[in-house]
N, C-alpha and C positions, 0 to 999 in steps of 0.2 A: 433466487432477488437477484434482479439485473442490477450491475454496478457504473456506473455512470462515467465515462471520460473526459477531460478537458481535453480538444484537439489543440488549441496550442501548446501544450507542452506534454503529449501524451507519448508517456512511458511504458512501452513495453519487454523491459527486462525481467520486470518483476511478476511477470503474467507466464511466457515464454520460456520452455525450459533449452537447454543448450540440446543441438539436433533433435529436436522439433516437427514435424512433417508436416507440412503449413497446406492447406487446401484455401485458394482462392478462385472467387469466384471471376469467371471467364471474359475474356471480351469489351464490352463497353459494361459493362456488371463492376468493373473493379474496385474496389472501395482505396482508391488509390490515397488517401488517409494513412489508411493502414498502412499500404503494402510501400509509401515512398517513408511513414518512420521507422520500419525491419530492415529497410536500406541502409540508413542515418545509422541505426542502434546494432547493427548486427556483429559486430566484434562484441559490443560488450553482452549481448543475448549469446552471444559465445557460438554460431552457427545454426544457420537449419537448411532443411530442406523444400523447396517448395515444390508443389505439383500443381498445375492450370494448362488451358488448354487457350481458342488464341487469345494474344495477347496486342493490344492497338496502342498503348499508351509507351511512354521512353521512362519506364519507372527501372525496367531491369536491363541492365550491362552485360559487358562478358570480365569486365574487373570486378563486379559483387563477385564472383563464383570464387576470391578466398578467402568469406566465409561464410557462401549462400552455395546449393545445389541444388539445380531445376533441373526440374522432368516434366513429364505433361503427357498426354495422349497423343499430341502429335506438334506439327511443326507448323504455326499458322503465324501469319504478320509479322509482328517483331521478335517473336518469340526465332527467328533464322535468323536473329546475327546472334544467337546464345551457341544454336548448333552450327553455323560455320566455326566460332570459334572455339570447339569441341568441348563445351561445358553444359550442356543439353540431353540428357538424357532419355530414349522415347519408350513409357508403355505401350506397346500394343495388341492393345484390348479395344474392340467394338466398342461404342458408346455405352450401348443397351446394356455393356455390360458392369460396367460402373456400380451401377446400386450394389450390385450383391458383393463382388470383390468389396466395397467397402463394407457392406453389412456382417461378413465372415471374417473379415482383419487379413483378408492376404492382401488385399490395397492398404495404408495405415495412414489414419489420419487423425495423428493429436488435437489440433488446430484447425478450426475454420472461421477464414474471413471469408464474409457477406457484405455484401452492400444492399439495404433494403429502403422503401421511400417514406417518408413520415406517414403518420397515420392520417389515417381520412378522418370526416367529423367523426363516425363513430368508434373511432380507438386505433383503428386498425392498421397495422401496418401493410404493406406490401413487398412480392418480391421486387417490383421495378420493372427491372431490366432482366432478368435470367431467373427464370425458375426452371432448372436442370437438373443436377445430379448432385449441386451441394448441401440440398435439403437431407440428401443420405450422408454427405460428409460432416456435418454439424450434427446428425444423430449419432453418427461416428465415435467425434470429438470428445477428445477430456476436456477444452476449453474452447467457446463459440462466445466470437467477437463482432459485433454491426457496429458497419458504419452506417447512419443514418442519415440520409442525404436528402433533403427536402426540396432540391431539385429535379429529385426524380419525377416519370407520372408513377401516377400511381393507377398497377393494373391488378386486375380480376384473374383468380388462378390461386392461394391461396391457402385451401384446404389443410395442407400441410405445417403453415406456420404458427397457428393458435396455438398449438402446446409444443411448440420447440424452445428447448431450454435455448437462453441468450444471458452469457454468466459476464460480460462486458459490452458497452455501447456508448460511442462517439457519435455526438451530433456533428452534423457537418452543411456547407450549402456551397454546392460546385455543381458548374456544369457538368455531365455527365459526358464524357468519350463520345464523340463521332465516328461514322464512319464513310466516306464519300464514295461515292461509287467511281469505277474505274471508267475509261470512257471508253465507246462502243464504237468500233471500226466496222470496216467492209467485211473482214473475215465474219467478226460477229454476225453481225446483219445474213449472212451466207448460211454460215451451221442455225440460224432461228429460223430463217425460213423451209429448210430441211425439215428440220424437231417439231414445229411446231402442226404440220401435216400429220402429226399424231397425237395433237392434241386439240379434243372433240367437249360440243358444250360437257357444261356438268364435270369436266374430270375435276378432279382435287388433287392439288398440285406439292412437291415438296420440292427445293431448290436450297442450292446454296448462293454465294455472293461470287461478283466476279462480272466480269462484262460479260461472258456468255449467259449463264443466266439470269442476266439483266436483260438480255438482246432478246432471249428465247419469251422474255414474259410481255418486253415492250410489241412481241407481235402477235401477242392475242388478241389486239384489242377487240376485235368483232366476234368474240365470242359469245355465251351467254351461260351464265349458272354457274362458274366455275369457284371451286373451294379449295383450301390451303390445311394444311395436315403436315407440317415441318418441322424440322429442328430449330432452323431461326427463320425468321422475317426479318426483311428487310425493304426500305422504301420504293422498291419497282413493285411489292405488292399494293402497298397503296393506293398505287396510282390505278391501280386493276381494280381497286374498290369504289376509289373517288368517281372512274369514269363509268360504274355500276357493271362492271364484267365480273368483279367477284364479290358473289353473291354470301356463296356457302350455302343455298336454297336446297342444294341436292343430296347434300353428303349424309352420308349413312350412317357416320358416326359422327356424333360434334353437329349437329345438324344446324344451321344459322350463324356457327361459329368460328371463328378465325381459329387455329390452333398452331399455336408452336410452345418450344423451350426458350429462346432468348429471341429478344430483338439487338438486332446489328446495323444501324443505321442513322440518320441524320436528325435534325430537329422538328422535320415535318412525322417521322417514325412516331416520336416524340409523341407529338400530339394529338394523333392517330390515336396511341394507346391511352390514353390519359383519361383514365375512369370510362372505360370504353365499354359496357359489357360485353360487346360481340367480339370481344377479345379475349382468351386463354391463352396462359400462360403456364402451360404446365409441363411435368418432370419428364426426366427420361422414361420412365417404367411406363407412360403414357404414350410421348412423342415417340419412341422409336422401338414401342413394341410392335413385333409381326403380326402376332393376331391380329390389333385393334384395326393396323396396317389393310390388314388382309378384309377386314371386316365393310372398309371404303369401297363401293365400288371406283374403277376407274380412277384409280390413284394411278397417277406419273409420278414415277421418281426419276428427277433431276439434278443428274450428277458428273462430274468430269473425270481428269486422268492426266498422268503425264504424259504416259503411253498405254498404248493395246497394241496386243499382238494380233497374228493374222489365226486365231482359233476363240480370240475375243476376252484371253484375260487381261486382266487392266492392272496398272501399274500405279495408285496413286500414291508412291510415299517418298521413291525416290530418283534421284536426275542428276546423274552423272554416281557422284562421290557425294551428297550432298543429303538430307533427310530435310525433306522440305513439304513433306502432308503427314497424311494419319490414315491408317485404318477407320479410325471415327464410326462414324455414323450409314456410310456405304454401304456395307454390306447388307445392314440392318433393313437398309430400305428399296435396295437391291430388289431383296427377298420378299418387303411387304408389298413390293408391288408386284414381283409373281405370282403373288398369291393372292389378290383383289384379282374379283370378277371384273373385267374390259382393263385392267389393268399393265402398266408399260414400262419399263426402266430404259431411260435414256442415258449410256454412258455420253457427252457430246465434247468436243476437242478441238484448236486449231491441229491442220494435219499436220505441220511445219514447229519448229522452236528455231530460238537461235536467228530470228531472219531467214527464217526457210533454211538454213543449213542442216539444221536434222531433221528426221522423218518422226516423227511420234507414231505413223503405223511402223511398228518393228514388228520382223520376223521374228525374232525371240525376245522378251525379258533378260536383256544381261545382268541386271543386276538380284535375280530371283527372286524380284518379289510381287509376290501376287497376290492385290487388295481383295480386288473381287475374281472368282475362277469363273474357268471359262463354259461351265458347266450351268451358270450363273446369267451368263450373255444372252441379251436379248435386241436392243437398240445401240447401235454406236452410230456418231453421229459426225463428221464434218464440214466444213464447207463445200468439199467434192459431194455430198451426199447424205445418205441413210445407207448402214446395213445388218438386214436382218438378219440375226443371227440363228434365234432360235427354233430347236428343229431340226437345225443345217448339221450336215456333216462336216468331219475338218477340212475338206477339200475344196465345199463348195462355201464356206465361213471364209477359208482363204483366199475363192475369188473375189466374194465381196466385201472383204476389207481392200484390197488391193485396190480395188471401184472406189474408195471413198478416200484412198490413200495422195499425196500430190503426186502429182504427173511425171516431176522428176524421179521419183524413187517409185514409181511401179516396176519398172524392168526389174530392176534390181529384186525387189521381192518376191518378183514371181521366177528368175531364178530359184531364191533360196526356199520361198514354196515346195517349185518342183523338185530339189533337191531332198529336202526333210517328206515328202508328200510320194516320195517315187515308189512303187511296190504295196 
C-alpha cells in the first residue's frame, strides 16, 4: 500500500533514518520536491549519503555537506561545484555494472527518490524522463518515495514499473528541468566534418551531450535511415527525426524504435517524447549491454575525452587536479561498437584546452587515469583530422595522433614519441 504525502508540508524525518544512503533520479529527472525537502530537513534527519549522476539543478550546495555526504558514478554539471569543494566522492564503476552492484549489495541503497509522470488514461504512471538504474536501486531499497509530477511527459518503456513497490508518493506539478544546448563554434564544426565521414546511411548512433556531439549530429542531415541506441537522448536527435533522417528503419535490434535511458533536453524533446510509441526508455541492462550493442549492425559510439595519449589511451575523468568526468558508460559503448558488424568507436575532442594553452593530445596521461585503454582504441577525431588506430603499431599510432594534434604542439610530441619508442 502506498502512503500519499502532501507536498506543502512534506516531512521526511519520520521516514528516513540517520545515515541512510539515498539514490536520486539523475539529471532532468531529479525529484526536486523530495530533494529540496531533504536539504531543508537534513539536520533533523541526522544526515544522509546521496548517490546520483548528472546534476542540472541548484539543489545541492557545498555547505550542505554539514549533514549530507555526496557521491556518484561521475562528476557532471553542477556536481562539479561539490567536487571542487572537496565534498564529493566518486564511485568509479561502469554504468553497466550498477544494476549488479545494487542487486548484490556491494553498492548500498537504503532509500530511492524517483520521479514519475502522472498516470495515463489506463491508470499507468511512467518513468517520464529516466529509466536507467533507478529501477534497480528501488528494488534494493528499504523505502521507495516517488514524486508524481503531472508536467512530465508520459513515456513508453515501463515494463519494470508495474510490480515496483512504492512506499510513499507525493503529487506535484512542476516544469521539469531542462538542459540547454551549448553553442557550436568553428572548432566543433571542423571536428564534426571529420567524424561524419565515418557515419553512413543506416548507422545506429550513441552519443552524449555537449557542443561536439551536437555538431556531429548536425552534420548528418544528408544521411538516410539513421537509428539511435543511446544512454541518453537530447534535442539534436529530435531534429534529425523531424528532418526524416533518423527513422530507426534499419536497426537489427528494436527496429523502428528510438532507444535511450534518459532524456536530457528542452521542452522540444519532452513534447516529442510524450506518449510517443516510437520512443522507448529502457533500463541500463538494455541500453548499456555490450551483447545488445554488438547485435546492432553499424553501431557508432560517439564519445569525448579530456585527453588522449599517443597510443590511444583515453582519460575522460580528471583535468589537472579536478575530477570532472566519469568512467560512466564510455567503455561499455566503445566495446559494444567494436563488437558490432560495421561498428566504429569515435572519440571526438578539440585538440587544445584553455584557449589553446594546453594540448589535449598528450605523450602520456599524467593523471594515470585510463578510462578507455589503448587496446580498445579505434578512431580519435580532432579539428585537425581523424586518426584510425585499430590494428596499428604503437609507433604508427603515435604518428597518426601527432598528425591530428594542434600544430603548436606537434614538434614536442614528436620528440616525446621518439624518446619513448626508440629501440
